[in-house]
C-alpha positions in Angstrom: 1.5 -15.5 13.9 2.5 -18.3 11.9 4.8 -17.5 9.3 6.2 -19.8 6.1 9.5 -19.8 4.7 8.9 -20.0 0.7 11.9 -20.1 -1.0 13.8 -17.2 0.0 10.8 -15.4 1.2 9.4 -14.9 4.8 5.8 -15.3 4.2 3.2 -14.3 6.8 0.1 -15.8 7.0 -3.5 -16.5 8.7 -5.7 -19.3 9.4 -8.7 -20.4 11.1 -10.5 -23.7 11.6 -10.4 -27.2 10.3 -10.8 -29.5 7.2 -10.7 -29.1 4.0 -8.0 -26.3 3.3 -9.4 -23.3 1.5 -7.1 -21.0 0.6 -7.5 -17.1 -0.3 -5.2 -15.0 -2.6 -5.2 -11.3 -2.4 -5.0 -8.6 -5.1 -1.8 -6.5 -6.1 -1.0 -4.2 -2.9 -4.0 -5.6 -0.6 -2.9 -8.3 1.9 -4.2 -11.5 3.6 -6.1 -9.9 6.4 -8.4 -8.4 3.5 -10.4 -11.5 3.5 -11.2 -11.3 7.5 -15.3 -11.1 6.1 -14.4 -14.4 3.9 -13.1 -15.8 7.6 -15.6 -15.5 9.5 -17.6 -16.8 7.0 -16.1 -19.9 5.8 -13.8 -21.3 8.7 -16.5 -22.9 10.4 -16.5 -25.5 7.5 -13.1 -25.3 6.5 -9.4 -24.8 7.0 -9.1 -21.0 6.3 -5.4 -19.9 5.1 -4.8 -15.9 3.5 -0.9 -15.0 2.9 0.0 -12.0 2.4 2.9 -12.3 -1.1 6.2 -11.4 -0.8 6.6 -7.4 -0.8 3.0 -7.1 0.7 1.1 -6.8 4.1 3.3 -8.4 6.9 5.7 -10.6 4.5 9.1 -9.8 3.6 10.3 -7.7 1.5 12.3 -9.2 -1.5 15.9 -8.1 -2.4 15.7 -4.3 -4.4 17.9 -5.4 -7.0 16.3 -8.9 -8.3 13.5 -9.5 -10.3 10.1 -10.3 -7.4 9.9 -14.2 -7.0 7.2 -15.5 -9.7 3.8 -15.7 -7.6 2.8 -19.0 -9.5 5.7 -20.6 -7.8 5.1 -18.8 -4.1 1.8 -20.5 -4.1 3.0 -24.2 -4.9 5.9 -23.5 -2.5 3.8 -22.3 -0.1 0.9 -24.7 -0.7 4.2 -26.9 -0.3 5.3 -25.6 3.1 2.0 -26.3 5.2 1.5 -29.4 3.4 -1.8 -28.8 1.9 -3.6 -31.0 -0.8 -6.5 -30.8 -3.0 -7.1 -27.1 -1.7 -10.2 -24.6 -2.4 -8.1 -22.0 -3.8 -10.0 -18.5 -4.3 -8.1 -15.1 -5.5 -8.8 -11.7 -6.3 -7.3 -9.3 -9.1 -3.3 -10.3 -9.1 -4.1 -13.2 -6.4 -6.9 -14.6 -9.1 -4.3 -13.9 -12.1 -1.8 -16.2 -9.3 -4.5 -19.3 -9.2 -5.0 -19.3 -12.6 -1.3 -19.9 -14.3 -1.0 -22.4 -10.9 -4.2 -24.0 -12.2 -2.6 -24.5 -15.5 0.4 -25.9 -14.3 -1.8 -28.6 -12.6 -4.7 -29.3 -13.9 -6.5 -31.1 -11.4 -5.0 -30.0 -8.0 -7.5 -28.2 -6.8 -10.9 -29.4 -5.4 -12.4 -25.7 -6.3 -11.2 -22.9 -8.3 -13.0 -19.4 -7.6 -11.4 -16.8 -9.2 -13.0 -13.0 -9.0 -11.9 -9.5 -10.9 -9.6 -11.2 -13.5 -9.6 -12.7 -16.7 -8.1 -13.9 -19.9 -7.2 -11.5 -22.7 -5.9 -8.2 -23.5 -6.6 -5.6 -20.3 -9.1 -2.5 -21.5 -7.1 0.7 -22.1 -6.1 2.5 -18.6 -6.1 -0.9 -16.3 -2.5 -1.9 -16.9 -0.5 0.4 -15.1 3.8 0.5 -14.9 4.5 -0.9 -11.5 8.0 0.6 -12.3 6.9 4.2 -11.5 7.9 4.5 -7.7 5.7 5.8 -5.0 6.4 9.3 -3.5 7.6 9.6 0.1 4.6 11.7 1.5 2.1 9.0 1.0 1.2 6.6 3.9 -2.5 5.5 3.3 -2.5 3.8 -0.4 -5.5 5.4 -2.3 -7.8 2.2 -4.1 -8.5 3.5 -7.3 -11.4 1.7 -8.5 -11.0 -1.9 -6.2 -14.1 -0.1 -4.2 -16.9 2.5 -4.5 -17.2 6.1 -3.4 -20.9 4.5 -2.4 -19.4 2.3 0.1 -17.4 5.0 1.5 -20.6 7.2 2.3 -22.5 4.1 3.3 -20.0 2.0 5.1 -16.8 4.2 6.1 -15.2 2.3 8.6 -15.3 -0.5 6.6 -13.6 1.5 3.8 -11.2 2.9 6.2 -10.2 -0.5 7.4 -9.1 -1.3 3.5 -6.8 2.0 3.8 -5.5 0.6 7.2 -4.5 -2.5 6.6 -2.9 -2.3 3.3 -0.7 0.2 3.6 2.3 -1.8 6.1 5.7 -0.6 5.6 6.4 -3.8 3.5 4.3 -2.5 0.5 5.1 1.4 1.3 9.1 -0.3 0.5 8.2 -2.2 -2.3 6.3 0.8 -4.0 9.2 3.1 -3.1 11.4 0.6 -4.6 9.8 -1.5 -7.3 11.0 -4.6 -8.5 11.4 -6.2 -11.8 8.5 -8.5 -12.8 9.4 -11.9 -13.0 6.7 -14.3 -14.5 7.6 -18.0 -14.9 5.2 -20.0 -17.6 2.6 -19.6 -18.4 2.1 -16.0 -19.2 -1.2 -13.8 -18.8 -1.2 -14.3 -22.6 -0.4 -17.6 -22.5 -4.0 -18.5 -20.3 -6.1 -17.8 -23.4 -5.4 -20.9 -25.0 -4.0 -22.7 -21.4 -7.0 -22.2 -19.2 -8.9 -24.6 -21.8 -6.5 -27.4 -20.1 -8.4 -27.0 -16.1 -10.5 -29.5 -15.2 -10.8 -28.6 -11.8 -14.5 -27.0 -10.6 -14.4 -23.3 -11.7 -16.9 -20.0 -10.5 -15.6 -17.1 -11.9 -17.2 -14.1 -9.9 -16.6 -10.3 -11.2 -18.6 -7.2 -10.2 -20.6 -5.5 -12.4 -18.8 -2.0 -12.5 -15.2 -4.3 -12.8 -13.8 -2.7 -16.0 -12.1 -6.5 -16.3 -15.8 -7.8 -16.7 -15.3 -8.7 -20.1 -12.2 -10.6 -19.1 -14.1 -12.5 -16.3 -17.0 -13.7 -19.4 -13.9 -14.3 -21.3 -12.8 -16.7 -19.1 -15.7 -18.2 -17.9 -16.8 -19.2 -21.6 -13.4 -20.5 -21.8 -12.7 -23.1 -19.1 -14.3 -26.4 -19.5 -17.3 -26.4 -16.9 -17.0 -22.6 -15.6 -20.2 -21.1 -14.2 -20.1 -17.2 -14.1 -21.9 -14.7 -11.6 -21.7 -11.1 -12.0 -22.5 -9.1 -8.7 -24.2 -6.0 -9.5 -23.3 -2.8 -8.9 -20.2 -4.6 -7.2 -16.4 -3.2 -8.2 -13.4 -4.9 -8.1 -12.8 -5.9 -5.1 -15.9 -7.8 -5.7 -15.0 -10.2 -2.2 -14.9 -7.0 0.5 -17.6 -4.8 -1.0 -20.5 -7.1 -1.5 -19.0 -9.6 0.9 -22.6 -11.0 1.4 -23.3 -12.0 -2.5 -19.6 -13.4 -2.4 -20.1 -15.8 0.2 -23.6 -16.7 -0.6 -22.5 -17.3 -4.2 -19.4 -19.1 -3.4 -21.0 -21.4 -0.2 -23.6 -21.9 -2.9 -21.3 -23.4 -5.4 -19.2 -25.6 -2.7 -22.0 -27.3 -1.5 -23.3 -28.5 -4.7 -19.3 -30.1 -5.0 -20.1 -31.3 -1.6 -17.3 -29.6 -0.3 -19.6 -28.3 3.0 -22.8 -28.7 3.8 -26.2 -26.9 2.3 -26.6 -23.3 3.6 -29.4 -21.3 3.3 -29.2 -17.5 3.3 -30.0 -15.6 6.2 -29.0 -12.0 6.6 -26.8 -12.5 3.7 -24.3 -14.7 5.4 -23.3 -18.4 5.3 -25.5 -19.7 8.3 -26.6 -23.2 9.1 -30.7 -24.3 8.5 
């Protein structure tokens, strides 16, 4: 199991494959393992990497009395620790926000950017919830909210249950029971409305039709020069997880057009060779 020291944080990560680095960033209360369907699809063509952000998954907890490390700083430090240059960076929700903040700092450093489940502008009512309310001591499996649909629980209960299990680690439970204050260096989420106009790396914005942040994702795609938008029908906030086949295919086509991977055809909704 590989680990990387990033600042004061001991970060766990997974990797598979060789070649161009493709880095996946998970969302709030998720983990690197949630990208397993993308590892299967893309590791034949890329060096696929996903890490657990501080206070998530199998990574270390930050000190309780201090603000959390800034996640855009964390991404910068992780890329430096592994010596990764010109990466493709994809992220969902909090991971997409991290990706965007990092890209504003480094407008052309990525070979490509794929944010999902995130955008710019004010969040709809009820989306932003305080992280300062401690989790009760009885909860062991973290609820998913509207990240996944009830339809998935009926259609594929094992896939649904896996998501509950892989994210509910001791590290994450500890962090939720003892919330840390946020630490956000520039740019802030509010700064992104103007800041993303500087991004020059090719961008594909993916969002589920049912995601309450779909309007924000549309605004992002309309604001970043040359960005594309793909909306997945009947898909929720965790579009990469519940509708992995379509997510993988559209990302594959985007990267193939950029000549970052060979052109592929659709086979059973997965990325596969002709």
